[in-house]
MDTraj code that builds the backbone (N, CA, C; nanometers):
import mdtraj as md
import numpy as np

residues = "UNK UNK UNK UNK UNK UNK UNK UNK UNK UNK UNK UNK UNK UNK UNK UNK UNK UNK UNK UNK UNK UNK UNK UNK UNK UNK UNK UNK UNK UNK UNK UNK UNK UNK UNK UNK UNK UNK UNK UNK UNK UNK UNK UNK UNK UNK UNK UNK UNK UNK UNK UNK UNK UNK UNK UNK UNK UNK UNK UNK UNK UNK UNK UNK UNK UNK UNK UNK UNK UNK UNK UNK UNK UNK UNK UNK UNK UNK UNK UNK UNK UNK UNK UNK UNK UNK UNK UNK UNK UNK UNK UNK UNK UNK UNK UNK UNK UNK UNK UNK UNK UNK UNK UNK UNK UNK UNK UNK UNK UNK UNK UNK UNK UNK UNK UNK UNK UNK UNK UNK UNK UNK UNK UNK UNK UNK UNK UNK UNK UNK UNK UNK UNK UNK UNK UNK UNK UNK UNK UNK UNK UNK UNK UNK UNK UNK UNK UNK UNK UNK UNK UNK UNK UNK UNK UNK UNK UNK UNK UNK UNK UNK UNK UNK UNK UNK UNK UNK UNK UNK UNK UNK UNK UNK UNK UNK UNK UNK UNK UNK UNK UNK UNK UNK UNK UNK UNK UNK UNK UNK UNK UNK UNK UNK UNK UNK UNK UNK UNK UNK UNK UNK UNK UNK UNK UNK UNK UNK UNK UNK UNK UNK UNK UNK UNK UNK UNK".split()
xyz = np.array([
    [4.5608, 0.7239, -0.0459],
    [4.4501, 0.7771, 0.0339],
    [4.4355, 0.6945, 0.1619],
    [4.4319, 0.7624, 0.2746],
    [4.4112, 0.6932, 0.4016],
    [4.2626, 0.6966, 0.4352],
    [4.2071, 0.5803, 0.4650],
    [4.0647, 0.5705, 0.4969],
    [4.0452, 0.5634, 0.6473],
    [3.9519, 0.6448, 0.6955],
    [3.9267, 0.6529, 0.8393],
    [3.8189, 0.5565, 0.8853],
    [3.7380, 0.5050, 0.7909],
    [3.6254, 0.4191, 0.8276],
    [3.5894, 0.3275, 0.7116],
    [3.5291, 0.2163, 0.7470],
    [3.4727, 0.1242, 0.6474],
    [3.3252, 0.1087, 0.6782],
    [3.2431, 0.1342, 0.5778],
    [3.0981, 0.1179, 0.5895],
    [3.0582, -0.0067, 0.5126],
    [3.0027, -0.1041, 0.5839],
    [2.9665, -0.2327, 0.5255],
    [2.8173, -0.2416, 0.4951],
    [2.7847, -0.2998, 0.3817],
    [2.6513, -0.3548, 0.3623],
    [2.6447, -0.4816, 0.4479],
    [2.5243, -0.5340, 0.4711],
    [2.5112, -0.6530, 0.5560],
    [2.4978, -0.7806, 0.4734],
    [2.3815, -0.7986, 0.4094],
    [2.3564, -0.9210, 0.3313],
    [2.4423, -0.9229, 0.2055],
    [2.5181, -1.0307, 0.1879],
    [2.6018, -1.0434, 0.0697],
    [2.7366, -0.9757, 0.0839],
    [2.7607, -0.9115, 0.1982],
    [2.8888, -0.8454, 0.2218],
    [2.9514, -0.8959, 0.3510],
    [2.8814, -0.8784, 0.4620],
    [2.9267, -0.9373, 0.5883],
    [2.8745, -1.0793, 0.6056],
    [2.7478, -1.0994, 0.5718],
    [2.6823, -1.2282, 0.5973],
    [2.6373, -1.2963, 0.4679],
    [2.6610, -1.4260, 0.4612],
    [2.6140, -1.5081, 0.3491],
    [2.4717, -1.5545, 0.3816],
    [2.3786, -1.4635, 0.3676],
    [2.2430, -1.4822, 0.4207],
    [2.1392, -1.5244, 0.3172],
    [2.1818, -1.5569, 0.1956],
    [2.0855, -1.5815, 0.0883],
    [1.9956, -1.7016, 0.1167],
    [2.0510, -1.8071, 0.1733],
    [1.9687, -1.9259, 0.1978],
    [1.8587, -1.8972, 0.2987],
    [1.8906, -1.8240, 0.4044],
    [1.7885, -1.7907, 0.5032],
    [1.6783, -1.7056, 0.4440],
    [1.7167, -1.6088, 0.3603],
    [1.6186, -1.5242, 0.2930],
    [1.5307, -1.6077, 0.2016],
    [1.5939, -1.6952, 0.1228],
    [1.5187, -1.7789, 0.0282],
    [1.4211, -1.8718, 0.0998],
    [1.4650, -1.9339, 0.2063],
    [1.3769, -2.0244, 0.2798],
    [1.2550, -1.9502, 0.3351],
    [1.2783, -1.8318, 0.3900],
    [1.1679, -1.7558, 0.4485],
    [1.0708, -1.7066, 0.3417],
    [1.1237, -1.6549, 0.2301],
    [1.0363, -1.6042, 0.1249],
    [0.9605, -1.7174, 0.0583],
    [1.0254, -1.8302, 0.0369],
    [0.9570, -1.9456, -0.0228],
    [0.8450, -1.9967, 0.0675],
    [0.8681, -1.9954, 0.1979],
    [0.7635, -2.0384, 0.2909],
    [0.6439, -1.9441, 0.2832],
    [0.6715, -1.8131, 0.2710],
    [0.5627, -1.7158, 0.2588],
    [0.4858, -1.7342, 0.1280],
    [0.5587, -1.7577, 0.0196],
    [0.4937, -1.7801, -0.1102],
    [0.4084, -1.9068, -0.1077],
    [0.4616, -2.0122, -0.0457],
    [0.3894, -2.1391, -0.0389],
    [0.2584, -2.1245, 0.0376],
    [0.2583, -2.0393, 0.1394],
    [0.1346, -2.0167, 0.2152],
    [0.0261, -1.9529, 0.1288],
    [0.0680, -1.8805, 0.0250],
    [-0.0276, -1.8196, -0.0675],
    [-0.0616, -1.9124, -0.1842],
    [0.0055, -2.0292, -0.1886],
    [-0.0147, -2.1221, -0.2985],
    [0.0595, -2.0814, -0.4242],
    [0.1617, -1.9966, -0.4095],
    [0.2382, -1.9475, -0.5239],
    [0.3660, -2.0283, -0.5416],
    [0.4233, -2.0198, -0.6621],
    [0.5457, -2.0923, -0.6944],
    [0.6628, -2.0398, -0.6120],
    [0.7515, -2.1298, -0.5746],
    [0.8723, -2.0923, -0.5018],
    [0.9916, -2.0911, -0.5976],
    [1.1084, -2.0548, -0.5462],
    [1.2258, -2.0364, -0.6318],
    [1.3488, -2.1018, -0.5692],
    [1.4453, -2.1423, -0.6519],
    [1.5717, -2.1916, -0.5964],
    [1.6452, -2.0787, -0.5261],
    [1.7282, -2.1146, -0.4317],
    [1.8003, -2.0142, -0.3543],
    [1.8764, -1.9174, -0.4441],
    [1.9410, -1.9687, -0.5477],
    [2.0226, -1.8843, -0.6348],
    [1.9419, -1.7732, -0.7005],
    [1.8135, -1.7958, -0.7240],
    [1.7304, -1.6948, -0.7901],
    [1.7153, -1.5690, -0.7059],
    [1.7280, -1.5829, -0.5749],
    [1.7090, -1.4680, -0.4865],
    [1.8265, -1.3705, -0.4899],
    [1.9364, -1.4106, -0.5514],
    [2.0513, -1.3206, -0.5597],
    [2.0174, -1.1915, -0.6328],
    [1.9254, -1.1991, -0.7281],
    [1.8870, -1.0797, -0.8027],
    [1.7555, -1.0197, -0.7533],
    [1.6984, -1.0758, -0.6498],
    [1.5727, -1.0238, -0.5950],
    [1.5943, -0.9344, -0.4736],
    [1.7068, -0.9525, -0.4060],
    [1.7317, -0.8791, -0.2824],
    [1.8062, -0.7492, -0.3100],
    [1.8106, -0.6622, -0.2094],
    [1.8912, -0.5416, -0.2181],
    [1.8128, -0.4122, -0.2153],
    [1.6843, -0.4197, -0.2524],
    [1.6024, -0.2983, -0.2598],
    [1.4922, -0.2944, -0.1553],
    [1.5051, -0.3771, -0.0518],
    [1.4027, -0.3790, 0.0512],
    [1.3042, -0.4932, 0.0335],
    [1.2289, -0.5203, 0.1390],
    [1.1443, -0.6389, 0.1410],
    [1.0282, -0.6312, 0.0429],
    [0.9653, -0.5144, 0.0277],
    [0.8518, -0.5042, -0.0638],
    [0.8935, -0.5320, -0.2070],
    [1.0103, -0.4795, -0.2461],
    [1.0611, -0.5050, -0.3811],
    [1.0908, -0.6536, -0.3996],
    [1.1470, -0.7183, -0.2979],
    [1.1733, -0.8609, -0.3082],
    [1.0441, -0.9393, -0.3242],
    [0.9409, -0.9014, -0.2505],
    [0.8111, -0.9691, -0.2624],
    [0.7572, -0.9556, -0.4045],
    [0.7666, -0.8353, -0.4604],
    [0.7202, -0.8137, -0.5974],
    [0.7953, -0.9041, -0.6942],
    [0.9258, -0.9102, -0.6798],
    [1.0065, -0.9919, -0.7698],
    [0.9789, -1.1407, -0.7511],
    [0.9688, -1.1831, -0.6256],
    [0.9438, -1.3244, -0.5979],
    [0.8062, -1.3692, -0.6461],
    [0.7128, -1.2758, -0.6503],
    [0.5775, -1.3095, -0.6956],
    [0.5678, -1.3135, -0.8471],
    [0.6793, -1.2851, -0.9144],
    [0.6780, -1.2848, -1.0599],
    [0.6220, -1.1564, -1.1175],
    [0.6263, -1.0483, -1.0365],
    [0.5773, -0.9175, -1.0781],
    [0.4281, -0.9166, -1.1072],
    [0.3560, -1.0196, -1.0591],
    [0.2105, -1.0126, -1.0705],
    [0.1608, -0.9047, -0.9742],
    [0.0429, -0.8570, -1.0004],
    [-0.0080, -0.7478, -0.9171],
    [-0.0322, -0.7990, -0.7752],
    [0.0349, -0.7358, -0.6817],
    [0.0188, -0.7710, -0.5412],
    [-0.0541, -0.6545, -0.4740],
    [-0.1801, -0.6770, -0.4370],
    [-0.2542, -0.5683, -0.3748],
    [-0.2022, -0.5432, -0.2327],
    [-0.2476, -0.4358, -0.1736],
    [-0.1949, -0.3935, -0.0438],
    [-0.2155, -0.5006, 0.0631],
    [-0.3316, -0.5639, 0.0645],
    [-0.3601, -0.6659, 0.1659],
    [-0.2687, -0.7864, 0.1487],
    [-0.2503, -0.8300, 0.0229],
    [-0.1630, -0.9452, -0.0024],
    [-0.0185, -0.9121, 0.0320],
    [0.0232, -0.7904, 0.0000],
    [0.1591, -0.7484, 0.0337],
    [0.1808, -0.7559, 0.1845],
    [0.0852, -0.7071, 0.2609],
    [0.0976, -0.7113, 0.4068],
    [0.1071, -0.8551, 0.4559],
    [0.0276, -0.9447, 0.3978],
    [0.0310, -1.0852, 0.4384],
    [0.1665, -1.1476, 0.4078],
    [0.2184, -1.1203, 0.2872],
    [0.3454, -1.1785, 0.2469],
    [0.4610, -1.1239, 0.3313],
    [0.4603, -0.9937, 0.3542],
    [0.5662, -0.9339, 0.4351],
    [0.5623, -0.9891, 0.5775],
    [0.4434, -0.9976, 0.6346],
    [0.4294, -1.0500, 0.7703],
    [0.4729, -1.1957, 0.7774],
    [0.4325, -1.2738, 0.6773],
    [0.4698, -1.4151, 0.6737],
    [0.6205, -1.4310, 0.6574],
    [0.6782, -1.3529, 0.5667],
    [0.8231, -1.3582, 0.5465],
    [0.8968, -1.3297, 0.6768],
    [0.8568, -1.2240, 0.7443],
    [0.9260, -1.1869, 0.8683],
    [0.9122, -1.2945, 0.9746],
    [0.7964, -1.3562, 0.9804],
    [0.7744, -1.4626, 1.0785],
    [0.8675, -1.5813, 1.0507],
    [0.8764, -1.6202, 0.9244],
    [0.9635, -1.7324, 0.8891],
    [1.1113, -1.6941, 0.8993],
    [1.1428, -1.5699, 0.8603],
    [1.2826, -1.5274, 0.8652],
    [1.3335, -1.5245, 1.0088],
    [1.2468, -1.4948, 1.1004],
    [1.2842, -1.4943, 1.2417],
    [1.3312, -1.6316, 1.2872],
    [1.2875, -1.7352, 1.2154],
    [1.3286, -1.8727, 1.2458],
    [1.4562, -1.9103, 1.1703],
    [1.4626, -1.8727, 1.0427],
    [1.5686, -1.9228, 0.9559],
    [1.7008, -1.8461, 0.9614],
    [1.6971, -1.7170, 0.9950],
    [1.8190, -1.6384, 0.9757],
    [1.9363, -1.6896, 1.0588],
    [1.9115, -1.7321, 1.1818],
    [2.0216, -1.7723, 1.2691],
    [2.0871, -1.9023, 1.2249],
    [2.0151, -1.9807, 1.1451],
    [2.0685, -2.1083, 1.0989],
    [2.1367, -2.0969, 0.9625],
    [2.1067, -1.9898, 0.8885],
    [2.1492, -1.9849, 0.7485],
    [2.2040, -1.8490, 0.7077],
    [2.2824, -1.7848, 0.7932],
    [2.3380, -1.6530, 0.7586],
    [2.4795, -1.6342, 0.8127],
    [2.5699, -1.7282, 0.7884],
    [2.7030, -1.7165, 0.8499],
    [2.7860, -1.6038, 0.7890],
    [2.8810, -1.5502, 0.8648],
    [2.9756, -1.4543, 0.8068],
    [3.0556, -1.5212, 0.6954],
    [3.0891, -1.4454, 0.5936],
    [3.1737, -1.4986, 0.4865],
    [3.3128, -1.5293, 0.5396],
    [3.3799, -1.6280, 0.4830],
    [3.5177, -1.6567, 0.5232],
    [3.6049, -1.5324, 0.5080],
    [3.6800, -1.5025, 0.6106],
    [3.7705, -1.3887, 0.6075],
    [3.7135, -1.2606, 0.6655],
    [3.5831, -1.2552, 0.6874],
    [3.5213, -1.1330, 0.7393],
    [3.5683, -1.1029, 0.8822],
    [3.5717, -1.2031, 0.9669],
    [3.6143, -1.1787, 1.1045],
    [3.7607, -1.1345, 1.1089],
    [3.8424, -1.1900, 1.0204],
    [3.9819, -1.1477, 1.0106],
    [3.9895, -1.0007, 0.9693],
    [3.9072, -0.9608, 0.8746],
    [3.9042, -0.8214, 0.8302],
    [3.8605, -0.7288, 0.9436],
    [3.7568, -0.7672, 1.0160],
    [3.7084, -0.6841, 1.1260],
    [3.8135, -0.6713, 1.2361],
    [3.8849, -0.7784, 1.2631],
    [3.9934, -0.7730, 1.3619],
    [4.1041, -0.6774, 1.3160],
    [4.1352, -0.6823, 1.1874],
    [4.2374, -0.5933, 1.1309],
    [4.1956, -0.4467, 1.1483],
    [4.0712, -0.4171, 1.1180],
    [4.0224, -0.2799, 1.1300],
    [4.0283, -0.2309, 1.2748],
    [3.9984, -0.3211, 1.3672],
    [4.0067, -0.2873, 1.5092],
    [4.1507, -0.2519, 1.5471],
    [4.2451, -0.3342, 1.5036],
    [4.3851, -0.3110, 1.5370],
    [4.4379, -0.1821, 1.4756],
    [4.3880, -0.1486, 1.3569],
    [4.4319, -0.0285, 1.2872],
    [4.3531, 0.0961, 1.3293],
    [4.2598, 0.0786, 1.4208],
    [4.1763, 0.1889, 1.4688],
    [4.0988, 0.2549, 1.3544],
    [4.0508, 0.1718, 1.2623],
    [3.9658, 0.2175, 1.1521],
    [3.8216, 0.1883, 1.1911],
    [3.7400, 0.2926, 1.1944],
    [3.6016, 0.2771, 1.2395],
    [3.5235, 0.1842, 1.1468],
    [3.4245, 0.1158, 1.2054],
    [3.3417, 0.0210, 1.1312],
    [3.1951, 0.0546, 1.1536],
    [3.1152, 0.0438, 1.0465],
    [2.9717, 0.0681, 1.0572],
    [2.8995, -0.0180, 0.9549],
    [2.7684, -0.0325, 0.9748],
    [2.6854, -0.1154, 0.8868],
    [2.5647, -0.0343, 0.8425],
    [2.5351, -0.0418, 0.7120],
    [2.4152, 0.0208, 0.6563],
    [2.3463, -0.0808, 0.5665],
    [2.2208, -0.1118, 0.5985],
    [2.1492, -0.2184, 0.5271],
    [2.0096, -0.1727, 0.4874],
    [1.9579, -0.2344, 0.3801],
    [1.8174, -0.2156, 0.3440],
    [1.7290, -0.3215, 0.4091],
    [1.7852, -0.3952, 0.5044],
    [1.7068, -0.4860, 0.5865],
    [1.6417, -0.4052, 0.6990],
    [1.5250, -0.4486, 0.7443],
    [1.4580, -0.3772, 0.8526],
    [1.5515, -0.3648, 0.9723],
    [1.5459, -0.2507, 1.0387],
    [1.6460, -0.2192, 1.1400],
    [1.6516, -0.3206, 1.2530],
    [1.5387, -0.3722, 1.2980],
    [1.5434, -0.4651, 1.4107],
    [1.6151, -0.5945, 1.3743],
    [1.5909, -0.6465, 1.2528],
    [1.6638, -0.7647, 1.2083],
    [1.8124, -0.7334, 1.1946],
    [1.8423, -0.6184, 1.1388],
    [1.9813, -0.5770, 1.1197],
    [2.0555, -0.5723, 1.2532],
    [1.9958, -0.5081, 1.3517],
    [2.0577, -0.4970, 1.4834],
    [2.0791, -0.6339, 1.5471],
    [1.9763, -0.7180, 1.5379],
    [1.9832, -0.8503, 1.6014],
    [2.0883, -0.9383, 1.5368],
    [2.0948, -0.9362, 1.4034],
    [2.1899, -1.0223, 1.3328],
    [2.3336, -0.9790, 1.3566],
    [2.3589, -0.8501, 1.3536],
    [2.4947, -0.8015, 1.3784],
    [2.5385, -0.8360, 1.5210],
    [2.4493, -0.8166, 1.6172],
    [2.4833, -0.8493, 1.7559],
    [2.5082, -0.9992, 1.7735],
    [2.4324, -1.0811, 1.7006],
    [2.4450, -1.2267, 1.7119],
    [2.5760, -1.2772, 1.6523],
    [2.6073, -1.2309, 1.5327],
    [2.7235, -1.2851, 1.4626],
    [2.8551, -1.2156, 1.4973],
    [2.8470, -1.0912, 1.5440],
    [2.9692, -1.0165, 1.5733],
    [2.9627, -0.9552, 1.7135],
    [2.9477, -1.0379, 1.8159],
    [2.9287, -0.9849, 1.9516],
    [3.0500, -0.9097, 2.0048],
    [3.1686, -0.9376, 1.9533],
    [3.2902, -0.8725, 2.0049],
    [3.3283, -0.7471, 1.9267],
    [3.2609, -0.7251, 1.8142],
    [3.3005, -0.6142, 1.7265],
    [3.2326, -0.4851, 1.7708],
    [3.3111, -0.3808, 1.7815],
    [3.2572, -0.2503, 1.8198],
    [3.2280, -0.1697, 1.6927],
    [3.1036, -0.1779, 1.6470],
    [3.0627, -0.0973, 1.5328],
    [3.0234, 0.0418, 1.5820],
    [3.0683, 0.1442, 1.5111],
    [3.0319, 0.2807, 1.5482],
    [2.8821, 0.3023, 1.5334],
    [2.8242, 0.2383, 1.4317],
    [2.6793, 0.2469, 1.4109],
    [2.6335, 0.1298, 1.3263],
    [2.5149, 0.0807, 1.3559],
    [2.4478, -0.0227, 1.2763],
    [2.3102, 0.0319, 1.2432],
    [2.2809, 0.0423, 1.1141],
    [2.1555, 0.1042, 1.0747],
    [2.0883, 0.0231, 0.9644],
    [1.9613, -0.0109, 0.9886],
    [1.8785, -0.0717, 0.8866],
    [1.7715, 0.0265, 0.8442],
    [1.6665, -0.0260, 0.7808],
    [1.5576, 0.0599, 0.7339],
    [1.4709, 0.1029, 0.8515],
    [1.4487, 0.2328, 0.8619],
    [1.3658, 0.2910, 0.9670],
    [1.2482, 0.3647, 0.9036],
    [1.1336, 0.3674, 0.9704],
    [1.0157, 0.4353, 0.9152],
    [1.0436, 0.5824, 0.8840],
    [1.0010, 0.6234, 0.7660],
    [1.0127, 0.7637, 0.7293],
    [1.1490, 0.8074, 0.6814],
    [1.2445, 0.7147, 0.6736],
    [1.3801, 0.7485, 0.6285],
    [1.4090, 0.6728, 0.4993],
    [1.4518, 0.7449, 0.3979],
    [1.4775, 0.6840, 0.2669],
    [1.5865, 0.5779, 0.2775],
    [1.5661, 0.4687, 0.2058],
    [1.6649, 0.3614, 0.2073],
    [1.7604, 0.3760, 0.0893],
    [1.8667, 0.2969, 0.0897],
    [1.9607, 0.2977, -0.0216],
    [1.8859, 0.2693, -0.1536],
    [1.9243, 0.3352, -0.2624],
    [2.0485, 0.4100, -0.2876],
    [2.0488, 0.5562, -0.2457],
    [1.9458, 0.6040, -0.1779],
    [1.9527, 0.7389, -0.1231],
    [2.0754, 0.7471, -0.0322],
    [2.1593, 0.8480, -0.0482],
    [2.2842, 0.8548, 0.0290],
    [2.2674, 0.9064, 0.1706],
    [2.1452, 0.9444, 0.2088],
    [2.1247, 1.0066, 0.3389],
    [2.1737, 0.9229, 0.4550],
    [2.1439, 0.7939, 0.4544],
    [2.1866, 0.7069, 0.5633],
    [2.3381, 0.6975, 0.5727],
    [2.4042, 0.6821, 0.4574],
    [2.5502, 0.6732, 0.4560],
    [2.6135, 0.8023, 0.5060],
    [2.5597, 0.9158, 0.4636],
    [2.6145, 1.0441, 0.5062],
    [2.5914, 1.0681, 0.6550],
    [2.4752, 1.0250, 0.7050],
    [2.4474, 1.0403, 0.8479],
    [2.5439, 0.9571, 0.9316],
    [2.5763, 0.8379, 0.8841],
    [2.6710, 0.7533, 0.9567],
    [2.8097, 0.8162, 0.9553],
    [2.8518, 0.8698, 0.8410],
    [2.9821, 0.9363, 0.8341],
    [2.9871, 1.0535, 0.9324],
    [2.8789, 1.1279, 0.9379],
    [2.8736, 1.2416, 1.0305],
    [2.8816, 1.1945, 1.1753],
    [2.8117, 1.0848, 1.2063],
    [2.8134, 1.0343, 1.3440],
    [2.9519, 0.9830, 1.3843],
    [3.0302, 0.9383, 1.2851],
    [3.1656, 0.8913, 1.3116],
    [3.2670, 1.0050, 1.3052],
    [3.2192, 1.1237, 1.2679],
    [3.3059, 1.2416, 1.2564],
    [3.4171, 1.2208, 1.1541],
    [3.3801, 1.1610, 1.0403],
    [3.4761, 1.1411, 0.9326],
    [3.4179, 1.1995, 0.8036],
    [3.5048, 1.2470, 0.7155],
    [3.4612, 1.2994, 0.5874],
    [3.4164, 1.1848, 0.4981],
    [3.3096, 1.2022, 0.4193],
    [3.2624, 1.0942, 0.3320],
    [3.3711, 1.0381, 0.2415],
    [3.4586, 1.1252, 0.1907],
    [3.5616, 1.0779, 0.0981],
    [3.6682, 0.9923, 0.1669],
    [3.6682, 0.9891, 0.2993],
    [3.7631, 0.9043, 0.3714],
    [3.6993, 0.7732, 0.4170],
    [3.5798, 0.7438, 0.3628],
    [3.5084, 0.6202, 0.3965],
    [3.5178, 0.5217, 0.2803],
    [3.5610, 0.4010, 0.3093],
    [3.5561, 0.2908, 0.2133],
    [3.4225, 0.2207, 0.2308],
    [3.3404, 0.2243, 0.1272],
    [3.2084, 0.1612, 0.1318],
    [3.2189, 0.0251, 0.0628],
    [3.1854, -0.0811, 0.1346],
    [3.1908, -0.2162, 0.0798],
    [3.0501, -0.2726, 0.0639],
    [3.0170, -0.3132, -0.0591],
    [2.8859, -0.3715, -0.0851],
    [2.8900, -0.4638, -0.2051],
    [2.7809, -0.5378, -0.2243],
    [2.7799, -0.6415, -0.3274],
    [2.6766, -0.6203, -0.4375],
    [2.6055, -0.5063, -0.4374],
    [2.5013, -0.4854, -0.5372],
    [2.5137, -0.3481, -0.6032],
    [2.4368, -0.3309, -0.7115],
    [2.4323, -0.2014, -0.7779],
    [2.3822, -0.0934, -0.6824],
    [2.2875, -0.1282, -0.5965],
    [2.2347, -0.0322, -0.4990],
    [2.3461, 0.0203, -0.4090],
    [2.4346, -0.0681, -0.3661],
    [2.5448, -0.0266, -0.2799],
    [2.6404, 0.0666, -0.3521],
    [2.6750, 0.0333, -0.4756],
    [2.7677, 0.1176, -0.5502],
    [2.7060, 0.2541, -0.5793],
    [2.5773, 0.2550, -0.6098],
    [2.5080, 0.3822, -0.6339],
    [2.5051, 0.4671, -0.5071],
    [2.4839, 0.4022, -0.3942],
    [2.4829, 0.4732, -0.2661],
    [2.6194, 0.5343, -0.2376],
    [2.7238, 0.4538, -0.2545],
    [2.8594, 0.5011, -0.2284],
    [2.8947, 0.6199, -0.3168],
    [2.8629, 0.6091, -0.4449],
    [2.8953, 0.7176, -0.5375],
    [2.8181, 0.8441, -0.5034],
    [2.6898, 0.8292, -0.4697],
    [2.6075, 0.9459, -0.4358],
    [2.6567, 1.0133, -0.3090],
    [2.7132, 0.9346, -0.2173],
    [2.7640, 0.9893, -0.0912],
    [2.9086, 1.0365, -0.1018],
    [2.9689, 1.0216, -0.2209],
    [3.1085, 1.0615, -0.2434],
    [3.2061, 0.9785, -0.1620],
    [3.1680, 0.8524, -0.1359],
    [3.2567, 0.7586, -0.0683],
    [3.3273, 0.6718, -0.1719],
    [3.4322, 0.6015, -0.1300],
    [3.5024, 0.5118, -0.2218],
    [3.4199, 0.3847, -0.2368],
    [3.3742, 0.3585, -0.3584],
    [3.2860, 0.2444, -0.3846],
    [3.3674, 0.1180, -0.4084],
    [3.3648, 0.0284, -0.3095],
    [3.4354, -0.0979, -0.3199],
    [3.3376, -0.2124, -0.3391],
    [3.3441, -0.2789, -0.4532],
    [3.2543, -0.3909, -0.4800],
    [3.3134, -0.5216, -0.4334],
    [3.2340, -0.6027, -0.3640],
    [3.2830, -0.7308, -0.3136],
    [3.2334, -0.8435, -0.4039],
    [3.3285, -0.9172, -0.4598],
    [3.2957, -1.0223, -0.5561],
    [3.2451, -1.1490, -0.4889],
    [3.2561, -1.1552, -0.3557],
    [3.2103, -1.2762, -0.2864],
    [3.0601, -1.2727, -0.2559],
    [2.9914, -1.1656, -0.2893],
    [2.8514, -1.1500, -0.2535],
    [2.7526, -1.2044, -0.3546],
    [2.6353, -1.1414, -0.3612],
    [2.5226, -1.1959, -0.4368],
    [2.5267, -1.1637, -0.5860],
    [2.5896, -1.0545, -0.6249],
    [2.5805, -1.0075, -0.7632],
    [2.7131, -1.0198, -0.8372],
    [2.7079, -0.9909, -0.9674],
    [2.8245, -1.0119, -1.0527],
    [2.9216, -0.8942, -1.0476],
    [3.0453, -0.9224, -1.0831],
    [3.1468, -0.8186, -1.0931],
    [3.1075, -0.7175, -1.1996],
    [3.0472, -0.7667, -1.3082],
    [3.0049, -0.6777, -1.4162],
    [2.9034, -0.5750, -1.3660],
    [2.8076, -0.6189, -1.2841],
    [2.7085, -0.5276, -1.2284],
    [2.7746, -0.4235, -1.1390],
    [2.8680, -0.4672, -1.0571],
    [2.9355, -0.3758, -0.9658],
    [3.0135, -0.2686, -1.0420],
    [3.0858, -0.3102, -1.1445],
    [3.1632, -0.2143, -1.2233],
    [3.0720, -0.1168, -1.2963],
    [2.9636, -0.1690, -1.3530],
    [2.8705, -0.0837, -1.4276],
    [2.8010, 0.0171, -1.3371],
    [2.7939, -0.0139, -1.2077],
    [2.7240, 0.0724, -1.1125],
    [2.8162, 0.1691, -1.0403],
    [2.9445, 0.1677, -1.0770],
    [3.0350, 0.2673, -1.0221],
    [3.1435, 0.2179, -0.9301],
    [3.1601, 0.0860, -0.9162],
    [3.2663, 0.0346, -0.8288],
    [3.4021, 0.0844, -0.8775],
    [3.4785, 0.1412, -0.7871],
    [3.6120, 0.1897, -0.8209],
    [3.7177, 0.0809, -0.8044],
    [3.6843, -0.0202, -0.7257],
    [3.7747, -0.1337, -0.7078],
    [3.6920, -0.2563, -0.6721],
    [3.7347, -0.3722, -0.7227],
    [3.6693, -0.4989, -0.6915],
    [3.7591, -0.5777, -0.5964],
    [3.6998, -0.6253, -0.4886],
    [3.7712, -0.7081, -0.3921],
    [3.7198, -0.8509, -0.4031],
    [3.8093, -0.9454, -0.4263],
    [3.7694, -1.0848, -0.4433],
    [3.7590, -1.1611, -0.3118],
    [3.8230, -1.1109, -0.2084],
    [3.8238, -1.1771, -0.0778],
    [3.8476, -1.0698, 0.0275],
    [3.7951, -1.0880, 0.1495],
    [3.8218, -0.9899, 0.2550],
    [3.9696, -0.9605, 0.2775],
    [4.0548, -1.0585, 0.2506],
    [4.1989, -1.0334, 0.2664],
    [4.2487, -0.9288, 0.1672],
    [4.1802, -0.9157, 0.0517],
    [4.2172, -0.8114, -0.0446],
    [4.1904, -0.6726, 0.0124],
    [4.0871, -0.6616, 0.0966],
    [4.0572, -0.5338, 0.1625],
    [4.1677, -0.5008, 0.2622],
    [4.2126, -0.6014, 0.3339],
    [4.3235, -0.5818, 0.4291],
    [4.4462, -0.5301, 0.3563],
    [4.4785, -0.5931, 0.2426],
    [4.5955, -0.5506, 0.1640],
    [4.5783, -0.4071, 0.1144],
    [4.4570, -0.3722, 0.0729],
    [4.4279, -0.2384, 0.0212],
    [4.4465, -0.1319, 0.1294],
    [4.4123, -0.1658, 0.2525],
    [4.4175, -0.0695, 0.3635],
    [4.5507, -0.0719, 0.4375],
    [4.6340, -0.1672, 0.4063],
    [4.7624, -0.1792, 0.4780],
    [4.8652, -0.0778, 0.4284],
])
top = md.Topology()
chain = top.add_chain()
for i, resn in enumerate(residues, 1):
    res = top.add_residue(resn, chain, resSeq=i)
    for name in ("N", "CA", "C"):
        top.add_atom(name, md.element.get_by_symbol(name[0]), res)
traj = md.Trajectory(xyz[None], top)
């Protein structure tokens, strides 16, 4: 099968951003006088959007609307400071992106991170890469695992969904890929386990970005 495009998740796939997320969320929790968590604990808290992460980080205690707004606002304020210091691309990612450019394989990003952060981070870390589209969470538009965003990106690139290799590191990503009829590629270098990726529909596991190059060569 020849793939015309690769659709990347952002956190845990392109960027090793867990420490920045953890630092920002812990700072927000500390402002409320709540317990914080080790960075590793956030690997299972992220992926479903910021409100879900807040719920998980709070220990699933009842978070009323006002407290949720405070925590989300605080998180974003702190994340605006931490992300640039603690979200480097994974080893081999730039090599993979260069390969895709040379092979004329389109590249795009779909994230459950708020769109403005998504746009800023991609522009910061990959200034030379020509992504066909970069899309985060936008008001009124369903986020992953709803396949709408992935399908809209495929349409904007003028490629059939089945010719898109979707790379992600969580169950949400694999569910999105399967729902969109894209090839679900699970990345073992990200936040979640290989077992989770396989159970969620991953058709192939990639242990390193160079494995993706070999797969597409």
